[in-house]
N, C-alpha and C positions, 0 to 999 in steps of 0.2 A: 465824508463818504467819497466825494470826488477825488480827494487826495489819495485815498486808498486805491481807488481804481487806477489812477495814473501810476501809482507805485507797482501795482500788479502788472500793468502793461510794460513798465520799464524793466522789471526783473525777468520778464519772459516766462510766464507760467505755462506749463504743459499739464493738462488735467486728465484724470480719470482713466488711467491704465489699470486694467484688471485681468484676472485669469481668463483663459479661453472658455472655461466652464465655471459657473457659479451656482452652488447649491444654496439658495437664499430664499427667505420668506419676507424680503423687504420690497414692498411695491414701488417705492421711490428711492432709488439708490442715492440720488443727489441730496436727499434730506439728511443722510448721515453726515454730510460735510457741513451742514448749516448749524449743527449743534455747537454749543459753547462748552469748551473743555472744563471751565471753572464751575459748571453746573454739576459735574460728576466727581465722585470720590477718587482720589489718587490711590491706586491699589497695586502695590509692588511687593512681590515675594521673591527675594534672591534665591537662586538654586544652590547646587553643591559648590563647595570651595575646591579649588584645584591648586596643584603645585606646592603642597604643604607637607607631604610625607617626607620623612627623614631617611632617605635611601643613601647608601654609600656609593652607588654606581658600580657595584661588583657584578661579576658574571652571573651570580645567582639572581641578583636584582633584575638583570636584563632578561634572563630566562623566565622569571616570574611575570614580567611585563608581557612578553609574547604569549605565554600560556593564558594570561588573563584575556588578551585580545582574541586569541583563538576560541576560548570558551564562550565569550560573549557573542562574537560574530557567528560562530557555529550555531548558537542558540537562535539567532535571528534567521539564519538560513533554514533551519529546521522548522521553527514555529511560524515564521511569516511567509517564507518562500516555499515551504513544503518539501525541501530537499533533504530527505533522510538518507544518510550514508548506507551503503551496502555492507559496511564493516569498517574496521580500521584499515589503513593502507597495508599494514602487515598481513591482515587476514585476506584482503583482496588479492594481493600479490601471490600469497601462498595458494590461493584457489583460483588462479587466473583462468583456468580452463572453463570455469563456470560462466565466464563473461566474454566469450568470443562471439556469441550470437546475442545473448541477452545483455543489455547494458548494465554497467556498474556506475554508481554515484560515489564519488570520492570527495570528502571534505578535508581541506588542508590549507596550509599557509605557503605562499610562493617563496621558494628559496633562491631560485636562479631562473633567468630567462635568456635564451639564446635565439637569435634570429637566424633562420635558414635561408638558403639561396632562393627558395620559392616565395619567401616573404612570410612564411608561417613562423610559429614560435615553438621551440622545445622548452617546456616549462617543468622545472623540478619542484615537486610539492612534498611537504612533510606534515605529519600530524603528531599527536602525543604518543603514538606507538614507537616513535623515534625511527621510523622507516620512511624512506623517500621513494618516490616514483617519478619518472620522467614521462610526460605526456606531450602529445603533439596537437597544437591548435592551428587550424588552417588559416591561411592568409586572408581569406574572405570572411572569417569570423570577426564580428565587431570588436571582440575582446582582444584580438591580436594587437591592436594599437593602443589599448588602454591598460593592459596588465602591468602591474608594478611589483617589484620586490616587496615582500611582507604583506601583500594582499591576502585576505582570507576569502576563499572561493569554494564553490562546489563545481566539479566537472563531471559530466556524464559521457560515457563512451564505451568502447569495446577494445579488447586486446586483439592483436594480430594472432591468427589462429595457429600458426606453425610453432613458434617458439615463445610467444607471449612477451617478446622484448619491446614491442611498441604498443602504446595505448593511444588509440585514435579518439580525439574528443569531438563529440557531436554538439555539446552545449557547455558554455561557461556561464555560471550564475553567480552574480555578486549578491551580497546581502542588501539588496536594493529596496527602495520604497515601492510598494505595489502600485500598479497603474491607476487604480480607482480611488486612491487616497485623496482627501481634501482637508485642508487645515480648518481650524475652528473659525467661526464667524456667524453672522446672522443677527436676528432681532434680539436675542437674549443677551447680546454683548453691548456695552456702552458705545454710542456713536462718536467716539473720539479717535484721534490718530496718533501715530508714533512717527517722530521725525528721525532721519538718519543722516549724519555727516561723519567724516572721519579725517584723520591725518591733518590736524590743524598745524602741527609743527611750530607752535609758538616758541619763540627764541631764535628761530631761523631768520636770516635777513631776507629770505624769500617768502616769509609769511604774508598772506594777502589781506592786509589790514582793511583796505578799502572795501573789499568784498565782504569781509566779516562784519564790518560796521553796517553795511547795507542790509545784510541778513538780520542783524539784531534790530535795526529800525523796523524792518518788516515784521519780525516776530512780535514786536511790541505794538504793532498797528492793529486796526480793527478788520483787517482783511479776513475773509471767511476761513481760509485754510489755516492762517496763523492762529485764529481764535479757537480752532478745532484741535490744535496740537496739545497733547497731554504729557508726552515724554519726548526726550531728545537723546538718542543712543549714539555714542561716540566709541567705536570699537578700536581704540588704540592710537598711539602717537599723537596724543594731545599736545605734547611738547616735543621739541627737537632733540633734547638730551645733550650729551657731551661725549666726545670720544667714540662715536659710533663707527666712524671710518677715518682713514688718514687725512689730516688737514681739516677735520670737521670744524675746529674752533674758528677757522677763517670764514666760515659761512654763518656765524652766530652774531646776533646783536646782544644776547645775554648768555654769558658762559657759566653762570651759577644755576644749576638745574633746579635747586629749591626755589630760586626766584622765578624761574620759568613757571613752576607749578603754582606759586602764589599769585602770579599775574593771570594765569589761566583760570584760577578759581575766581578772581575778581571779574574776569570776562564773563564767566558763566553766571555770576551774580546778577548780571544785567538781563537775564532771561525773565520774562513775565512770571508771576506767581503760579500760573496754571501749568507751567512746563517744568518737569523734573528731569535733570540730566542723569544719564546712566553712563559711567565711564569705566573702560577697561584698558589694560596696558597693551603696548605693542613693542616692536623691536627697538624703538627709540626711547622707551620709557625707562625709569630708574628701578628696574627689577632685573632679575637674571634673564639672559637671552634665551635660555632653553625653555621649550614648551613642555608641559603647560606652565604658564607664568602665574604666580600668585598675585593677589591684589597689591596695590601700592601700599607702602609702609604707612603706619599710623601717623607719623610726623608729617607726611605729605597729605594724607586724607583730612587732617584737622584744619587745613586751609580752606576746605570746601564746605560751604554752609548747607547745601541741599543735595549734593550729588550722591547717587548710589554707586558704590564701587564693586566691581566684579573682577575675577581673574580672567585669564585668556587661555582657553576659551571660557566663556561665561554663559550661564543660563539664568534668565530672570523672567518671572511671570509678570506681565504688565496688563492689568485689567482683564485677566483670564487667558491671555495668549502667551504661550511659551516661546520666548525669543532666544535663539542661539546666536551669540556674538562670538566672532573669531577674527582676530586681526588679519590673518591670511598669509602668514609667512610660508605655510606649506605649499602655496601656489608656486613658490620659487623652484620647488622640486619637480613640479608637474610640467612647467613650461618647456624645458628642454627635452622631455620624454614623450610628449603627446602633441601631435601636429595641430590638433584643433584647439588647444589651450594656449592663449597668448595673454600678454599683459594688457592688451587693448580689450580683450573679451574674457576677463577672469571668471565670469559667471559659468563658463564651461568647466573650469576647475571645480567650482562649487557643486555642479551637477555630478562630477566624478566623486567628490567627497560624499555626497548623499548616496550614490550608487554603491560605493565601497563602505559606507557608514563609518568613515574615518577621515579626519581632517588632515592628517599628516602620516600616511602609512609608511613612508620610506625612512629607514633608520640609517644614520651615518652619511647623509647627503648635505645639502646646503643648510637645511633647517635643523638647528640643534634641538634634540629631544632629551627629556629627563626620564630615567627609568623609575617612575613612581610605583607604589605598591599595586596600583591597578592602572590600566591604560585609560587615562582621562581624555584622550583624543578620540575615543570611540563615540559614535553617535547612536546610542542605544534607543533613545526615545525620539520619535520624529518631531522636529520643531514645527511650530506654527509660522515662524519667520526665521530665515537664516540670513545673517548679514556679515559681510567682511569689509575690510579696508585695504591698507597696505599698498595696493597697486596704483593708487592715484588715478584710477579709472572711474567710470560711472556706468552702471547698468541696473535695469529692473527687469527681471525675467521670472518665469515660473517653471518649476520642475515637479511633476507628479503631485500637484496640490500644495506645494510649498513655495511661497514667494522668496526669490533670491534678490538681495539688494547689495550691490557693490557701492559703498559709500564714497562720495566725492571728497576731494582734498581742498584745503585752503593754503596750500603751499605752491609757489610757482616753480618754474623749471630750474632746478639746481644744476651745478656743473656735473655732479655725479649722474643725475638722470639724463643729462645731455649726452654724456659718454655712453650710457646704455641705450640711447635712442628712444627713451620714454617721453611721451608727450602727455602731461597731466591734464585731466578734465577737472577744471577748477570751479568751485562755488556752486555746486548743485546740492539742493536739499530735497530728499525724498520723503514724502509724507504718506504713510500707509494707514488707511482707515480700518480700524478693528472690526467694525460692524459690517461694512459693505464690501470689504476685501479689495477696494480700489486704491490705486496709488496716484499721487500728484507729484510732479517734479517741478521744482522752482529753481531757476537759474539766476545767480547773483553776479556772475562775471559777465563782462560785455559779450565775449564770444565763447566763454566756457572752456577754452583751450588756450594755454599759454606756456 
């Protein structure tokens, strides 16, 4: 017992981060952490599979994708936000004189955005009536700095009274989660926790083996939080892959990607029996780069004895909680376009994804997307936990009753990241308790940043 306490002090545990408001019937929140995970049943239900439709990438496929996005997110705006359109854009434009004093509500998809001298935005919107309208969003509207091409939104406002050529927006509504929402939790759920790490990049010469071994020793110890962990979620880039960027092979200690995976599988075999790993792909994995990414191929999966594999994004129900895993490549498109979204604070991008109910709204930018039969990047159902990796940062925040976890990396500072100015936060494990909604963050690197 004394050795476990010394180990806890050595790794620098930070305990009991929770939401600002907890709806809970648990008199002693700390008791949820003292439960032993192996006393409870492993309960895993994988969600829908992604990235497996056989589309040719034709123009019709692309039109079908955006029609599906519009239909789904319009439904959210109507049913959850109560934003009923005053008609189609074509009907509203034809009857503009009805909306010079009484406001009209328009539902549509953003086609173009132009910044004005005043700092406002001229926004072109289209709907399924194949008619467009250009509306003006004031500079002081919060949406002026967050609107993106291909967003689905509702705008409410009035026409200029003389010619109807200008539509002045009073409100922009995203298909957002409502403010009073709270994820599932409480005494009816097992008092076990889910661990989150990401971006191991095994195969890279920058893989932090010392920190990894330190974590494995702790996970196999009798430390309270370690014994409470039931699942370990890894949202992508478990291996470093090969040929991801020019000169990549110079940064590898293992150039055979299949050997990278077989070694990763052996590493995960060292987890104690009460912890089941959940593994999804990222942009370094041996799947297509375009999102949504399907699960790893069967020849790779067979190396893993106990891991549950999902696509990217992935949905998996763990002991009653719906976990949304997304590697996070869509963050690359948001960083240059939104001042408040940075690689150091990627949880801000996750908040935007929940506001927009879409993980990668921009088509044709840095993040490659595949025109599936339906838009599988839409977040129709609100998750109980939302986790990303990719940025090599680490954060734990909440947004409208949903915990947001940016999982830490086990890769050091590469030449490529140095060129980009990124400073990784290394060796943090986040544990989220299903019952009491609290998080504990355990640090395995000496300073956590290298």
